[in-house]
All heavy atoms as an XYZ file, in Angstrom:
803
protein
N      -7.110      1.975     -8.636
C      -6.598      2.343     -7.470
C      -7.442      1.686     -6.257
O      -7.067      1.530     -5.210
C      -6.651      3.946     -7.278
C      -5.881      4.373     -6.113
S      -5.406      6.147     -6.155
C      -5.169      6.547     -7.711
N      -8.782      1.506     -6.470
C      -9.597      0.833     -5.419
C      -9.102     -0.481     -4.998
O      -9.108     -0.699     -3.798
C     -10.968      0.621     -5.956
C     -12.021      0.360     -5.010
O     -11.938      0.683     -3.942
N     -12.975     -0.497     -5.432
N      -8.360     -1.284     -5.836
C      -7.803     -2.491     -5.360
C      -6.738     -2.176     -4.460
O      -6.424     -2.912     -3.479
C      -7.327     -3.288     -6.534
C      -8.245     -3.873     -7.589
C      -9.239     -4.878     -6.766
O      -8.744     -5.736     -6.048
O     -10.439     -4.847     -6.951
N      -5.825     -1.154     -4.732
C      -4.852     -0.648     -3.789
C      -5.318     -0.424     -2.382
O      -4.718     -0.867     -1.439
C      -4.002      0.420     -4.350
O      -3.500      0.143     -5.625
N      -6.361      0.268     -2.333
C      -6.904      0.739     -1.033
C      -7.470     -0.604     -0.236
O      -7.284     -0.704      0.961
C      -7.983      1.774     -1.120
C      -7.370      3.079     -1.397
C      -7.524      3.745     -2.632
C      -6.570      3.706     -0.414
C      -7.065      5.091     -2.780
C      -6.191      5.011     -0.625
C      -6.287      5.514     -1.847
N      -8.132     -1.462     -0.962
C      -8.589     -2.649     -0.392
C      -7.497     -3.398      0.160
O      -7.547     -4.067      1.290
C      -9.370     -3.486     -1.344
C     -10.665     -2.962     -1.594
C     -11.412     -3.902     -2.638
C     -12.858     -3.397     -3.050
N     -13.500     -4.267     -3.982
N      -6.374     -3.484     -0.515
C      -5.146     -4.295     -0.075
C      -4.504     -3.561      1.048
O      -4.105     -4.376      1.942
C      -4.086     -4.431     -1.349
N      -4.509     -2.388      1.131
C      -3.883     -1.709      2.241
C      -4.747     -1.575      3.441
O      -4.225     -1.216      4.524
C      -3.433     -0.281      1.734
C      -2.357     -0.277      0.742
C      -2.135      1.230      0.197
C      -1.010     -0.858      1.327
N      -5.925     -2.070      3.355
C      -6.896     -1.994      4.496
C      -6.491     -3.037      5.623
O      -6.941     -2.923      6.741
C      -8.302     -2.145      4.070
N      -5.882     -4.030      5.177
C      -5.520     -5.103      6.002
C      -4.213     -4.793      6.863
O      -3.190     -4.582      6.219
C      -5.414     -6.454      5.276
C      -5.194     -7.609      6.258
O      -4.052     -7.903      6.499
O      -6.146     -8.222      6.665
N      -4.127     -4.955      8.198
C      -2.853     -4.695      8.872
C      -1.692     -5.611      8.488
O      -0.609     -5.258      8.467
C      -3.321     -4.827     10.408
C      -4.661     -5.255     10.363
C      -5.257     -5.199      8.989
N      -2.008     -6.846      8.222
C      -1.002     -7.787      7.791
C      -0.344     -7.414      6.466
O       0.929     -7.425      6.313
C      -1.539     -9.217      7.692
O      -2.056     -9.724      8.831
C      -0.384    -10.140      7.194
N      -1.057     -6.997      5.507
C      -0.573     -6.406      4.307
C       0.143     -5.091      4.471
O       1.289     -4.990      3.868
C      -1.719     -6.293      3.257
C      -2.167     -7.764      2.876
C      -3.046     -7.666      1.600
N      -4.385     -7.239      1.883
C      -5.449     -7.964      2.287
N      -5.229     -9.319      2.363
N      -6.629     -7.478      2.393
N      -0.290     -4.260      5.335
C       0.569     -3.005      5.605
C       2.033     -3.414      6.217
O       2.896     -2.785      5.869
C      -0.266     -2.163      6.578
C      -1.448     -1.485      5.853
C      -1.982     -0.300      6.563
N      -2.353     -0.669      7.991
C      -3.611     -0.990      8.387
N      -4.553     -1.162      7.430
N      -3.897     -1.236      9.588
N       1.966     -4.420      7.164
C       3.165     -4.878      7.606
C       4.183     -5.486      6.591
O       5.334     -5.219      6.671
C       2.911     -5.976      8.698
C       4.155     -6.613      9.359
C       4.984     -5.673     10.225
C       5.984     -6.399     10.903
N       6.949     -5.444     11.572
N       3.551     -6.222      5.672
C       4.316     -6.689      4.638
C       4.938     -5.528      3.734
O       6.178     -5.658      3.394
C       3.472     -7.630      3.613
C       3.108     -8.851      4.270
C       4.337     -7.930      2.321
C       2.155     -9.769      3.630
N       4.203     -4.547      3.456
C       4.680     -3.230      2.774
C       5.885     -2.769      3.537
O       6.864     -2.388      2.996
C       3.485     -2.246      2.633
C       2.490     -2.844      1.731
C       4.038     -0.972      2.088
C       2.829     -2.974      0.198
N       5.550     -2.563      4.963
C       6.645     -1.989      5.763
C       7.948     -2.883      5.672
O       9.080     -2.248      5.603
C       6.251     -1.870      7.230
C       5.373     -0.849      7.481
O       5.276      0.104      6.648
O       4.628     -0.887      8.431
N       7.894     -4.188      5.633
C       9.006     -4.962      5.532
C       9.725     -4.843      4.204
O      11.017     -4.875      4.209
C       8.672     -6.464      5.819
C       8.236     -6.802      7.234
C       7.548     -8.255      7.426
C       9.421     -6.663      8.303
N       8.945     -4.747      3.154
C       9.510     -4.727      1.724
C      10.021     -3.287      1.536
O      10.867     -3.055      0.699
C       8.467     -5.063      0.706
C       8.033     -6.435      0.736
C       6.885     -6.590     -0.256
C       9.128     -7.454      0.447
N       9.520     -2.298      2.306
C      10.241     -0.884      2.269
C      11.703     -1.029      2.735
O      12.585     -0.298      2.187
C       9.424     -0.019      3.167
C       8.685      1.058      2.342
C       8.062      2.125      3.281
N       8.910      2.447      4.454
C       8.370      2.844      5.563
N       7.185      2.711      5.977
N       9.322      3.187      6.570
N      12.022     -1.838      3.752
C      13.415     -1.957      4.212
C      14.134     -2.661      3.135
O      15.268     -2.204      3.028
C      13.357     -2.835      5.455
C      12.612     -2.239      6.714
C      12.486     -3.147      7.869
O      12.931     -4.269      7.739
O      11.768     -2.724      8.813
N      13.756     -3.687      2.592
C      14.452     -4.403      1.517
C      13.597     -5.487      0.898
O      12.628     -5.874      1.435
C      15.720     -5.066      2.219
C      15.400     -6.321      3.049
C      16.730     -6.905      3.643
C      16.465     -8.212      4.371
N      17.566     -8.850      4.847
N      14.081     -5.980     -0.280
C      13.293     -7.029     -1.009
C      13.530     -8.263     -0.228
O      14.461     -8.556      0.442
C      13.947     -7.220     -2.358
C      13.853     -6.046     -3.272
O      13.061     -5.031     -2.909
O      14.477     -5.954     -4.345
N      12.385     -9.041     -0.178
C      12.469    -10.445      0.551
C      11.789    -11.493     -0.082
O      10.929    -11.308     -0.968
C      11.758    -10.081      1.956
C      12.396     -9.120      2.892
C      11.599     -8.874      4.100
N      11.962     -7.619      4.765
C      12.684     -7.720      5.862
N      13.149     -8.766      6.302
N      13.047     -6.411      6.405
N      12.194    -12.783      0.320
C      11.601    -13.998     -0.269
C      10.356    -14.152      0.614
O      10.212    -13.549      1.759
C      12.472    -15.143     -0.156
O      12.791    -15.391      1.167
C      13.761    -14.899     -0.907
N       9.486    -15.030      0.212
C       8.257    -15.397      1.036
C       8.700    -16.024      2.486
O       8.140    -15.706      3.342
C       7.347    -16.392      0.284
N       9.810    -16.793      2.438
C      10.259    -17.377      3.705
C      10.779    -16.310      4.587
O      10.616    -16.480      5.889
N      11.525    -15.262      4.109
C      11.914    -14.176      4.857
C      10.781    -13.434      5.456
O      10.774    -13.036      6.665
C      12.869    -13.213      4.129
C      14.175    -13.894      3.741
C      14.893    -13.058      2.720
O      14.375    -12.236      1.889
O      16.210    -13.298      2.647
N       9.736    -13.167      4.693
C       8.546    -12.494      5.291
C       7.846    -13.312      6.303
O       7.355    -12.802      7.205
C       7.577    -12.205      4.018
C       8.084    -11.137      2.991
C       7.185    -11.131      1.793
C       7.991     -9.731      3.742
N       7.849    -14.634      6.077
C       7.076    -15.618      6.977
C       7.741    -15.507      8.349
O       6.965    -15.722      9.287
C       7.141    -16.969      6.439
N       8.940    -15.132      8.433
C       9.694    -15.249      9.883
C       9.050    -14.054     10.605
O       9.221    -14.140     11.907
C      11.165    -14.765      9.551
C      11.958    -15.950      8.957
C      13.250    -15.567      8.581
O      13.753    -14.527      8.930
O      13.968    -16.412      7.938
N       8.345    -13.101     10.048
C       7.811    -12.013     10.849
C       6.349    -12.259     11.154
O       5.672    -11.223     11.822
C       8.058    -10.678      9.987
C       9.437    -10.293      9.720
N      10.113     -9.577     10.634
C      10.135    -10.704      8.686
C      11.362     -9.500     10.198
N      11.476    -10.146      8.957
N       5.706    -13.303     10.814
C       4.337    -13.551     11.018
C       4.145    -14.937     11.637
O       4.877    -15.903     11.434
C       3.533    -13.427      9.677
C       3.609    -12.153      9.074
C       4.548    -11.935      7.953
C       2.812    -11.084      9.389
C       4.544    -10.652      7.477
C       2.884     -9.723      8.849
C       3.806     -9.638      7.869
N       3.068    -15.026     12.440
C       2.631    -16.320     12.949
C       1.447    -16.743     12.221
O       0.213    -16.564     12.655
C       2.346    -16.180     14.448
C       1.920    -17.451     15.184
O       2.347    -18.463     14.630
O       1.204    -17.418     16.239
N       1.559    -17.173     10.961
C       0.419    -17.639     10.156
C       0.893    -18.663      9.244
O       2.157    -18.938      9.047
C      -0.092    -16.475      9.330
C       0.794    -15.888      8.306
S       0.028    -14.543      7.302
C      -0.376    -13.341      8.462
N      -0.094    -19.334      8.630
C       0.312    -20.421      7.660
C       0.955    -19.961      6.360
O       0.686    -18.721      6.071
C      -0.851    -21.378      7.360
O      -1.771    -20.653      6.626
N       1.694    -20.713      5.716
C       2.245    -20.289      4.494
C       1.156    -19.979      3.405
O       1.317    -19.040      2.706
C       3.227    -21.319      3.858
C       4.520    -21.325      4.711
C       5.540    -22.257      4.012
C       6.847    -22.229      5.002
N       7.745    -23.183      4.515
N       0.063    -20.769      3.393
C      -1.157    -20.333      2.447
C      -1.578    -19.012      2.779
O      -2.013    -18.346      1.815
C      -1.997    -21.566      2.522
C      -1.266    -22.650      3.073
C      -0.108    -22.149      3.984
N      -1.864    -18.714      4.023
C      -2.296    -17.301      4.411
C      -1.384    -16.361      3.965
O      -1.764    -15.268      3.423
C      -2.547    -17.317      5.917
O      -3.535    -18.220      6.351
N       0.003    -16.458      4.259
C       0.933    -15.275      3.683
C       0.771    -15.184      2.257
O       0.858    -14.261      1.655
C       2.316    -15.711      4.216
C       3.224    -14.752      3.756
C       3.012    -13.400      4.387
C       4.753    -15.281      4.261
N       0.735    -16.470      1.565
C       0.624    -16.451      0.072
C      -0.592    -15.654     -0.416
O      -0.488    -14.912     -1.442
C       0.692    -17.850     -0.367
O       0.537    -17.925     -1.866
N      -1.771    -15.881      0.230
C      -2.986    -15.081     -0.146
C      -2.681    -13.619      0.120
O      -3.047    -12.866     -0.859
C      -4.082    -15.599      0.875
C      -5.339    -14.670      0.629
N      -6.040    -14.790     -0.361
C      -5.891    -13.837      1.462
C      -7.200    -13.933     -0.435
N      -6.887    -13.352      0.822
N      -2.044    -13.210      1.095
C      -1.804    -11.759      1.397
C      -0.913    -11.248      0.235
O      -1.072    -10.029     -0.280
C      -1.140    -11.426      2.743
C      -2.148    -11.621      3.764
N      -3.314    -10.608      3.931
C      -2.204    -12.407      4.880
C      -3.821    -11.039      5.085
N      -3.277    -12.097      5.628
N       0.139    -11.999     -0.079
C       1.066    -11.570     -1.191
C       0.343    -11.464     -2.555
O       0.570    -10.612     -3.317
C       2.301    -12.431     -1.269
C       3.237    -12.364     -0.039
C       4.226    -13.550     -0.086
C       3.981    -11.112     -0.183
N      -0.474    -12.446     -2.772
C      -1.242    -12.467     -4.133
C      -2.214    -11.277     -4.042
O      -2.359    -10.566     -5.127
C      -2.152    -13.723     -4.149
N      -2.868    -10.868     -3.029
C      -3.723     -9.722     -2.923
C      -2.762     -8.463     -3.352
O      -3.265     -7.512     -3.975
C      -4.356     -9.505     -1.581
O      -5.093    -10.770     -1.453
C      -5.260     -8.292     -1.523
N      -1.724     -8.358     -2.615
C      -0.836     -7.169     -2.966
C      -0.396     -7.023     -4.297
O      -0.237     -6.080     -5.027
C       0.318     -7.199     -2.112
C       0.032     -6.940     -0.596
C       1.251     -7.213      0.372
C      -0.380     -5.426     -0.321
N      -0.115     -8.354     -4.978
C       0.401     -8.484     -6.312
C      -0.903     -7.992     -7.222
O      -0.539     -7.197     -8.186
C       0.761     -9.818     -6.617
C       2.105    -10.060     -6.531
C       2.520    -11.535     -6.893
C       2.323    -11.809     -8.272
N       2.584    -13.072     -8.779
N      -2.049     -8.480     -6.929
C      -3.135     -8.235     -7.740
C      -3.466     -6.629     -7.822
O      -3.838     -6.040     -8.841
C      -4.427     -8.861     -7.245
C      -5.605     -8.694     -8.024
N      -5.861     -9.197     -9.362
C      -6.768     -7.884     -7.703
C      -6.937     -8.585     -9.660
N      -7.469     -7.945     -8.781
N      -3.225     -6.023     -6.695
C      -3.387     -4.519     -6.471
C      -2.214     -3.883     -7.138
O      -2.309     -2.592     -7.263
C      -3.426     -4.184     -5.094
N      -1.205     -4.444     -7.622
C      -0.028     -3.876     -8.349
C       0.876     -3.199     -7.269
O       1.866     -2.486     -7.691
N       0.754     -3.482     -5.906
C       1.632     -2.869     -4.951
C       2.861     -3.569     -4.689
O       4.061     -3.107     -4.338
C       0.904     -2.816     -3.661
C      -0.262     -1.877     -3.644
C      -1.203     -2.225     -2.282
C       0.108     -0.405     -3.632
N       2.903     -4.931     -5.200
C       4.180     -5.821     -4.956
C       4.321     -6.521     -6.237
O       3.497     -6.916     -6.977
C       3.829     -6.833     -3.786
C       4.969     -7.916     -3.795
C       3.809     -6.066     -2.526
N       5.685     -6.648     -6.605
C       6.010     -7.445     -7.750
C       6.856     -8.661     -7.314
O       7.460     -8.532     -6.244
C       6.980     -6.585     -8.693
C       6.190     -5.409     -9.280
C       7.009     -4.485    -10.170
O       8.242     -4.186     -9.566
N       6.510     -3.913    -11.106
N       6.874     -9.673     -8.049
C       7.670    -10.810     -7.738
C       8.543    -11.111     -8.874
O       8.353    -10.832    -10.079
C       6.928    -11.979     -7.206
C       5.864    -12.513     -8.340
O       5.763    -11.871     -9.450
O       5.373    -13.527     -8.075
N       9.744    -11.897     -8.501
C      10.700    -12.307     -9.577
C      11.420    -13.557     -8.982
O      11.734    -13.666     -7.923
C      11.855    -11.264     -9.720
C      12.815    -11.609    -10.736
C      13.864    -10.498    -10.934
O      13.739     -9.426    -10.416
N      14.784    -10.748    -11.798
N      11.270    -14.591     -9.903
C      11.903    -15.861     -9.494
C      13.216    -15.672     -9.563
O      13.957    -15.271    -10.609
C      11.363    -16.868    -10.419
C      11.837    -18.359    -10.148
C      11.094    -19.430    -10.704
N       9.798    -19.624    -10.299
C       9.446    -20.165     -9.101
N      10.434    -20.663     -8.204
N       8.192    -20.509     -8.806
N      14.038    -16.321     -8.455
C      15.416    -16.409     -8.412
C      15.640    -17.851     -7.967
O      15.758    -18.208     -6.797
C      16.030    -15.393     -7.352
C      15.775    -14.036     -7.798
C      16.391    -13.076     -6.807
O      16.851    -13.466     -5.802
O      16.330    -11.826     -7.029
N      15.944    -18.657     -9.002
C      16.198    -20.179     -8.763
C      14.875    -20.730     -8.103
O      13.896    -20.666     -8.783
N      15.054    -21.300     -6.961
C      13.863    -21.893     -6.344
C      13.051    -20.905     -5.405
O      11.938    -21.268     -4.939
C      14.208    -23.166     -5.585
C      15.090    -22.873     -4.309
C      15.501    -24.113     -3.636
O      15.181    -25.221     -3.978
N      16.201    -23.923     -2.502
N      13.500    -19.685     -5.416
C      12.925    -18.687     -4.461
C      12.212    -17.584     -5.389
O      12.525    -17.408     -6.498
C      13.910    -17.914     -3.567
C      14.654    -18.950     -2.725
C      15.894    -19.453     -2.890
C      14.001    -19.380     -1.590
C      16.469    -20.277     -2.011
C      14.599    -20.363     -0.680
C      15.864    -20.644     -0.946
N      11.203    -16.988     -4.778
C      10.550    -15.827     -5.389
C      10.802    -14.718     -4.625
O      10.481    -14.695     -3.250
C       8.999    -15.940     -5.608
C       8.857    -17.216     -6.496
C       8.438    -14.786     -6.075
C       7.348    -17.563     -6.621
N      11.464    -13.739     -5.081
C      11.702    -12.465     -4.319
C      10.725    -11.347     -4.565
O      10.331    -11.199     -5.726
C      13.190    -11.936     -4.809
C      13.548    -10.698     -3.954
C      14.951    -10.436     -4.060
N      15.832    -11.536     -3.555
C      16.108    -11.763     -2.238
N      15.636    -11.168     -1.462
N      16.844    -12.896     -1.985
N      10.235    -10.754     -3.574
C       9.185     -9.751     -3.597
C       9.673     -8.364     -3.410
O      10.462     -8.192     -2.569
C       8.048     -9.961     -2.488
C       7.296    -11.328     -2.760
C       7.716    -12.510     -2.301
C       6.222    -11.287     -3.671
C       6.982    -13.691     -2.587
C       5.392    -12.431     -3.916
C       6.067    -13.622     -3.484
O       5.250    -14.795     -3.768
N       9.333     -7.419     -4.198
C       9.692     -6.056     -4.166
C       8.528     -5.191     -4.232
O       7.479     -5.515     -4.724
C      10.556     -5.681     -5.309
O       9.893     -5.920     -6.538
C      11.872     -6.591     -5.328
N       8.631     -4.021     -3.700
C       7.516     -3.011     -3.780
C       7.510     -2.423     -5.213
O       8.491     -2.128     -5.831
C       7.669     -1.808     -2.746
C       7.553     -2.069     -1.270
C       7.783     -0.909     -0.469
C       6.161     -2.572     -1.134
N       6.248     -2.133     -5.688
C       6.169     -1.408     -6.802
C       5.932      0.089     -6.535
O       4.909      0.475     -6.148
C       4.908     -1.868     -7.604
C       4.711     -1.208     -9.013
O       5.400     -0.125     -9.294
N       3.862     -1.705     -9.788
N       7.032      0.872     -6.440
C       6.937      2.208     -6.034
C       6.200      3.156     -6.801
O       5.460      4.042     -6.440
C       8.415      2.758     -5.897
C       9.168      1.977     -4.809
S       8.542      1.965     -3.089
C       8.517      3.771     -2.818
N       5.971      2.790     -8.201
C       5.092      3.572     -9.109
C       3.736      3.688     -8.466
O       3.136      4.749     -8.283
C       5.246      3.179    -10.492
O       6.583      3.094    -10.826
C       4.390      4.037    -11.434
N       3.194      2.374     -8.208
C       1.903      2.406     -7.742
C       1.581      3.065     -6.300
O       0.613      3.784     -6.120
C       1.302      0.941     -7.709
C      -0.017      0.862     -7.059
C       1.186      0.354     -9.118
N       2.656      2.735     -5.544
C       2.628      3.381     -4.224
C       2.609      4.897     -4.203
O       1.824      5.594     -3.461
C       3.775      2.839     -3.250
C       3.525      1.476     -2.652
C       4.882      1.110     -2.005
C       2.441      1.399     -1.786
N       3.409      5.419     -5.061
C       3.421      6.943     -5.271
C       2.142      7.441     -5.810
O       1.565      8.495     -5.442
C       4.539      7.230     -6.212
C       5.905      7.080     -5.552
C       7.181      7.172     -6.465
O       6.861      7.200     -7.665
N       8.376      7.300     -5.905
N       1.518      6.647     -6.788
C       0.177      7.157     -7.287
C      -0.821      7.084     -6.177
O      -1.651      8.083     -6.127
C      -0.243      6.121     -8.491
C       0.513      6.328     -9.788
C       0.001      5.280    -10.886
O      -0.948      4.514    -10.570
O       0.804      5.141    -11.745
N      -0.890      6.119     -5.373
C      -1.902      6.103     -4.354
C      -1.572      7.295     -3.302
O      -2.440      7.816     -2.925
C      -1.826      4.666     -3.478
C      -2.578      4.664     -2.308
C      -2.283      3.524     -4.565
N      -0.403      7.394     -2.895
C      -0.060      8.508     -2.039
C      -0.331      9.779     -2.681
O      -0.911     10.668     -1.930
C       1.374      8.409     -1.685
C       1.988      9.375     -0.702
C       1.154      9.351      0.596
C       3.409      9.339     -0.374
N      -0.045     10.049     -3.881
C      -0.420     11.271     -4.417
C      -1.873     11.671     -4.486
O      -2.382     12.664     -4.237
N      -2.631     10.578     -4.869
C      -4.111     10.780     -4.845
C      -4.494     10.953     -3.443
O      -5.386     11.986     -3.162
C      -4.725      9.449     -5.292
C      -6.265      9.549     -5.203
C      -7.121     10.191     -6.258
C      -7.154      9.300     -4.182
N      -8.343     10.066     -5.807
C      -8.521      9.672     -4.592
C      -6.893      8.694     -2.982
C      -9.559      9.366     -3.709
C      -7.988      8.418     -2.074
C      -9.378      8.706     -2.466
N      -4.093     10.192     -2.385
C      -4.571     10.492     -1.058
C      -4.207     11.875     -0.644
O      -5.108     12.568      0.073
C      -3.859      9.486     -0.266
C      -4.194      9.554      1.335
C      -5.546      9.061      1.684
C      -3.430     10.093      2.220
C      -5.936      9.260      3.008
C      -3.850     10.274      3.562
C      -5.045      9.816      3.984
N      -3.073     12.451     -0.893
C      -2.621     13.795     -0.564
C      -3.471     14.813     -1.198
O      -3.732     15.793     -0.676
C      -1.170     13.994     -0.757
C      -0.194     13.292      0.166
C       1.254     13.520     -0.204
C      -0.436     13.541      1.647
N      -3.897     14.522     -2.482
C      -4.717     15.378     -3.185
C      -6.043     15.721     -2.574
O      -6.626     16.683     -2.783
C      -4.768     15.060     -4.718
O      -5.729     13.959     -4.917
N      -6.582     14.671     -1.967
C      -8.024     14.696     -1.317
C      -7.930     15.061      0.178
O      -8.908     15.135      0.826
C      -8.771     13.483     -1.615
C      -8.993     13.278     -3.090
C      -8.268     12.349     -0.981
N      -6.761     15.322      0.703
C      -6.739     15.717      2.153
C      -6.156     17.143      2.273
O      -5.792     17.674      1.222
C      -5.641     14.842      2.816
O      -4.367     15.031      2.354
C      -6.004     13.333      2.777
N      -6.323     17.651      3.399
C      -5.765     19.085      3.619
C      -4.304     19.225      3.282
O      -3.840     20.178      2.967
C      -6.110     19.568      4.990
O      -5.482     18.673      5.962
N      -3.585     18.049      3.460
C      -2.111     18.108      3.248
C      -1.848     18.337      1.614
O      -0.843     19.111      1.383
C      -1.395     16.872      3.606
N      -2.718     18.041      0.946
C      -2.575     18.095     -0.565
C      -3.124     19.412     -1.000
O      -2.971     19.816     -2.298
N      -3.932     20.159     -0.284
C      -4.443     21.360     -0.775
C      -4.034     22.547     -0.016
O      -4.809     23.579      0.027
C      -6.170     21.277     -0.570
O      -6.436     21.146      0.866
N      -2.787     22.473      0.450
C      -2.126     23.575      1.101
C      -2.691     23.963      2.388
O      -2.739     25.116      2.793
N      -3.394     22.939      3.079
C      -3.929     23.087      4.380
C      -5.378     23.682      4.426
O      -6.006     23.866      5.328
N      -5.941     23.923      3.240
C      -7.323     24.386      3.198
C      -8.237     23.158      3.178
O      -7.927     22.036      2.691
C      -7.613     25.119      1.893
C      -6.919     26.401      1.728
C      -7.183     27.112      0.395
C      -6.448     28.364      0.347
N      -6.709     29.068     -0.787
N      -9.462     23.236      3.697
C     -10.334     22.234      3.806
C     -11.083     22.390      2.467
O     -11.795     23.304      1.993
C     -11.372     22.509      4.958
C     -12.383     21.377      4.982
O     -12.570     20.612      4.025
O     -13.124     21.310      6.013
N     -10.984     21.259      1.566
C     -11.486     21.372      0.165
C     -12.955     21.366      0.167
O     -13.499     21.679     -0.841
C     -10.962     20.166     -0.545
N     -13.589     20.985      1.282
C     -15.041     20.942      1.224
C     -15.788     22.400      1.507
O     -16.920     22.507      1.296
C     -15.711     20.002      2.291
O     -15.256     20.442      3.648
N     -14.894     23.377      1.864
C     -15.463     24.600      2.073
C     -15.033     25.648      0.977
O     -14.105     25.439      0.328
C     -14.777     25.242      3.344
C     -15.192     24.653      4.653
C     -14.725     25.275      5.791
C     -15.058     24.524      7.073
N     -14.421     25.115      8.244
N     -15.998     26.616      0.718
C     -15.763     27.529     -0.337
C     -14.689     28.612      0.300
O     -14.506     28.749      1.501
C     -17.028     28.372     -0.595
C     -17.982     27.415     -1.261
O     -17.568     26.515     -2.024
N     -19.243     27.699     -1.053
N     -14.012     29.286     -0.652
C     -12.904     30.255     -0.245
C     -13.693     31.426      0.414
O     -13.167     31.996      1.271
C     -12.183     30.759     -1.457
C     -11.256     29.644     -2.042
O     -10.999     28.760     -1.219
O     -10.755     29.736     -3.152
N     -14.893     31.796     -0.146
C     -15.673     32.835      0.575
C     -16.887     32.334      1.265
O     -17.562     31.514      0.693
C     -16.052     33.841     -0.467
C     -14.926     34.443     -1.237
C     -15.473     35.487     -2.332
C     -14.247     36.013     -3.084
N     -14.679     36.879     -4.165
N     -17.139     32.852      2.460
C     -18.297     32.429      3.154
C     -19.390     33.495      2.900
O     -19.048     34.629      2.749
C     -18.043     32.306      4.675
C     -17.166     31.125      4.951
C     -17.016     30.899      6.339
O     -17.873     31.316      7.257
O     -16.145     30.283      6.797
N     -20.643     32.996      2.801
C     -21.772     33.918      2.688
C     -21.945     34.678      4.009
O     -21.876     34.032      5.021
C     -23.080     33.085      2.326
C     -22.902     32.504      0.966
C     -22.912     33.381     -0.251
O     -23.670     34.415     -0.138
O     -22.306     33.140     -1.186
N     -22.357     35.883      3.942
C     -22.592     36.613      5.215
C     -23.820     36.202      5.824
O     -24.823     35.713      5.080
C     -22.788     38.135      4.849
C     -22.891     38.120      3.277
C     -22.310     36.795      2.737
N     -23.988     36.017      7.125
C     -25.184     35.495      7.813
C     -26.215     36.669      8.003
O     -25.954     37.798      7.941
C     -24.875     35.147      9.231
C     -24.008     34.037      9.297
N     -24.179     32.786      8.735
C     -22.701     33.940      9.930
C     -23.167     32.102      8.890
N     -22.285     32.577      9.640
N     -27.486     36.296      7.704
C     -28.605     37.320      7.717
C     -28.991     37.613      9.081
O     -29.045     36.791      9.877
C     -29.739     36.795      6.935
O     -29.373     36.450      5.620
């Protein structure tokens, strides 16, 4: 899961995730949304693939990229479990009962 968080730390990769949330896309379709070289975009896609967040499938001469929803759900589930949203609004760092002050 650490690789997923590292991959999501970059705003360009988060934008790629947002674009793939809308629909599956080829590298060329993704490149239309960025002002960067193809090797740079390829590096970002490889990082997302390595983290398991994105999958690719060859279609003729193109490679279509899709989100791996299973990994995204795992990351989101973990994140919610360590935040107040995942603990019913309670601060997990506090005890349920406070010690009386002397």
